[in-house]
C-alpha positions in Angstrom: 9.5 -25.9 64.9 8.7 -22.6 65.9 9.4 -19.5 64.7 11.5 -18.5 68.3 13.6 -21.2 66.7 15.3 -19.2 65.0 14.2 -15.5 65.6 15.7 -14.4 68.9 14.4 -10.9 68.9 13.8 -9.6 72.1 10.7 -6.8 72.8 11.9 -4.9 75.3 11.5 -1.1 76.0 14.6 0.4 75.8 16.5 3.3 74.5 18.1 1.0 72.3 14.9 -1.0 70.9 13.9 2.5 69.8 17.0 3.7 67.9 17.2 3.8 64.0 17.8 0.5 62.9 20.8 2.5 60.5 22.7 3.8 63.7 22.5 0.1 65.1 23.6 -1.6 61.6 26.2 0.7 61.4 27.4 0.6 64.7 27.6 -2.8 64.8 29.8 -3.7 61.4 31.9 -0.9 62.5 32.5 -2.6 65.8 32.8 -6.0 64.7 35.6 -4.7 61.7 37.6 -3.1 64.6 37.4 -6.0 66.8 38.7 -8.1 63.7 41.6 -5.5 63.0 42.7 -5.6 67.0 46.2 -6.5 67.0 47.3 -9.8 68.4 47.3 -9.7 72.1 45.8 -6.4 72.4 44.6 -7.4 75.6 42.7 -4.3 76.8 41.1 -3.2 73.9 40.0 -7.4 73.8 38.7 -6.4 77.3 36.8 -2.7 76.4 35.2 -4.0 73.5 33.7 -7.6 75.2 32.9 -5.1 78.3 30.9 -3.0 75.6 28.9 -5.6 74.3 27.7 -6.7 77.5 26.9 -2.9 78.6 25.0 -2.9 75.4 23.2 -6.1 76.7 22.3 -4.6 79.8 21.2 -1.3 78.4 18.9 -3.1 76.1 17.4 -5.4 79.0 19.0 -8.2 77.6 20.7 -10.9 79.9 24.2 -11.2 79.4 24.1 -15.0 79.6 21.8 -15.2 77.0 24.6 -13.3 74.6 27.0 -15.5 75.8 25.6 -18.8 75.8 24.7 -18.3 72.3 27.7 -16.8 71.4 29.3 -20.2 72.2 27.9 -21.8 69.0 31.0 -20.2 67.2 33.7 -21.9 69.5 33.4 -25.7 67.3 33.8 -23.2 64.3 37.4 -22.1 65.7 38.7 -25.6 65.2 40.1 -24.7 61.8 42.5 -22.3 63.7 44.0 -24.8 66.1 46.4 -25.4 63.4 48.1 -21.7 64.0 49.2 -23.4 67.5 51.6 -25.5 65.8 53.0 -23.8 62.7 53.4 -19.9 63.8 57.2 -19.9 65.0 58.2 -18.6 68.1 59.6 -19.1 71.2 58.7 -22.8 72.6 56.0 -23.2 75.6 55.0 -26.8 74.8 56.9 -29.8 73.3 54.4 -33.1 72.4 54.2 -36.2 70.9 55.8 -36.4 66.9 57.9 -33.1 67.1 54.6 -31.2 67.8 55.3 -28.3 69.7 53.1 -25.0 70.7 54.7 -21.6 70.0 54.3 -18.3 72.6 53.0 -16.5 69.1 51.1 -19.3 67.9 49.1 -19.6 71.4 48.9 -15.4 71.6 47.6 -15.3 67.9 44.9 -18.5 68.0 44.1 -16.9 71.6 43.1 -13.2 69.5 41.4 -14.9 66.8 39.3 -17.2 69.3 38.6 -13.5 71.0 37.8 -11.4 67.9 35.8 -14.3 66.9 33.8 -14.6 69.9 33.2 -11.0 70.5 31.9 -10.1 67.5 29.6 -12.7 67.2 28.2 -11.3 70.6 27.6 -8.0 69.4 26.1 -9.7 66.4 23.5 -11.6 68.7 22.7 -7.9 70.6 22.3 -6.6 67.1 19.3 -9.0 66.4 18.0 -9.4 69.5 17.5 -5.7 69.9 16.3 -5.2 66.0 13.4 -6.8 63.6 15.1 -8.9 60.9 12.7 -6.6 58.7 14.0 -3.3 60.0 17.5 -4.2 59.3 16.8 -5.4 55.9 15.2 -2.0 55.2 18.3 -0.6 56.9 20.7 -2.4 54.4 18.6 -1.0 51.8 19.0 2.7 53.2 22.7 2.1 53.3 22.5 1.2 49.7 23.4 -2.4 49.6 22.1 -4.2 46.0 18.9 -4.6 46.1 19.4 -8.0 44.8 21.3 -9.4 47.7 18.7 -7.7 50.1 16.0 -9.8 49.0 17.9 -12.7 48.9 18.6 -12.1 52.9 14.9 -11.7 53.3 13.6 -15.2 51.3 16.4 -17.0 53.4 15.1 -15.7 56.7 11.6 -15.5 55.4 11.2 -19.2 54.0 13.7 -21.1 56.8 10.6 -21.8 59.0 8.7 -23.2 55.8 11.2 -25.2 55.3 12.2 -26.2 58.8 8.4 -26.9 59.1 8.9 -29.4 55.7 11.2 -30.7 57.6 9.6 -31.2 61.3 6.9 -33.0 59.0 8.8 -35.4 57.3 10.4 -36.4 60.8 7.0 -37.0 61.8 6.6 -39.4 59.1 9.5 -41.1 59.2 8.6 -42.0 63.2 5.0 -42.8 62.7 6.4 -45.5 59.9 9.5 -46.7 62.0 7.4 -49.5 64.2 10.0 -50.8 66.9 9.8 -53.7 69.2 9.8 -53.0 73.0 13.5 -53.2 74.4 14.6 -52.8 70.7 16.1 -49.9 68.8 14.3 -48.7 65.7 15.8 -47.8 62.1 17.4 -51.2 61.5 21.2 -50.8 60.3 23.5 -47.7 59.8 23.3 -48.3 56.4 19.5 -48.5 56.4 19.5 -44.8 58.0 22.0 -43.5 55.8 19.5 -44.4 52.8 16.6 -42.8 54.5 18.4 -39.7 55.6 19.9 -39.5 51.5 16.1 -40.1 50.2 14.8 -37.4 53.0 17.2 -34.6 51.7 16.2 -35.4 48.0 12.4 -35.1 48.8 13.2 -32.1 51.0 15.1 -30.4 47.7 12.4 -31.2 44.9 10.2 -30.0 47.6 11.6 -26.7 47.7 12.3 -26.4 44.0 8.3 -27.0 43.4 7.2 -24.7 46.5 10.0 -21.8 45.4 8.2 -21.8 42.1 4.6 -21.4 43.5 5.7 -19.0 45.8 7.7 -16.6 42.9 4.3 -16.6 41.0 2.2 -15.9 44.0 4.1 -12.8 44.7 4.2 -11.8 41.1 0.3 -12.0 40.8 0.7 -9.8 44.1 2.5 -6.9 42.5 6.4 -8.0 43.7 9.1 -5.9 41.5 12.0 -6.9 43.5 11.8 -4.3 46.4 10.7 -4.8 49.8 7.9 -2.5 50.7 7.4 -1.1 54.4 5.1 0.4 56.4 7.7 1.7 59.2 9.0 4.9 58.3 13.0 5.5 59.5 13.9 8.7 60.2 17.3 9.9 61.5 16.3 11.8 64.9 18.9 14.1 66.3 19.3 11.4 69.2 20.3 8.6 66.3 23.3 11.1 65.3 23.9 11.8 68.7 24.5 8.0 69.5 26.4 7.4 66.0 28.7 9.9 66.7 29.6 8.6 70.2 29.4 4.9 69.0 32.3 5.9 66.2 34.3 7.8 69.0 34.2 4.8 71.3 35.3 2.6 68.4 38.4 4.9 67.7 38.9 5.0 71.3 39.1 1.0 71.2 41.4 1.4 68.3 43.8 3.6 70.1 43.7 1.1 73.4 44.8 -1.9 71.1 47.9 0.0 69.7 49.1 0.8 73.1 52.2 -0.5 73.5 
């Protein structure tokens, strides 16, 4: 697996890319929180929020379809909220088998949850597409996020690629050792496949533990003391403060639009 399988940073020369990462991180977090606390059925505010996300993507020279396509990954996780359709009291708009009914309040709540999650994920995608992950980590340290939490995020990001390469090697080894006759499926029965998959997971776990210990010892020998060092100096310029102030004003306006009756 290649690095860009996970890392979707896009190197463009836009004014959003040139902003201090603290501005982008704070703006994205406040935007997501603002979207999460919008009232149910605040369709105008949802439309404005989504327009802001698409506008930010266009300003960063990112194709809107790229953002929309990647945000669709969140939709399967929203199935957990489907029960709201049938449990929230209200006027019945659909009656199905086994006494299941969909109320207007349930439909509105479910649609609102769907839009909140979808818009928030799109903003996170815009953030990661315009800001390198190490810069995001350093921005979090500037914002006084605990060092241990930032270190965990950094290691997770850096070594997920190592684990992906390890999985790729194990899959190639399995394919090289799984002969099959022409016109027949390889891999034998489902039970056999399950056993092989379980063995691979166990081997991956053991290899991960061994490699993590070697990596940590190598880091200590090279002077690691729990802090992530960087050669990039993050300095807030006047334009950064101005963009941050404008972003906060826009978020306040969206909140006001969400509470219009």
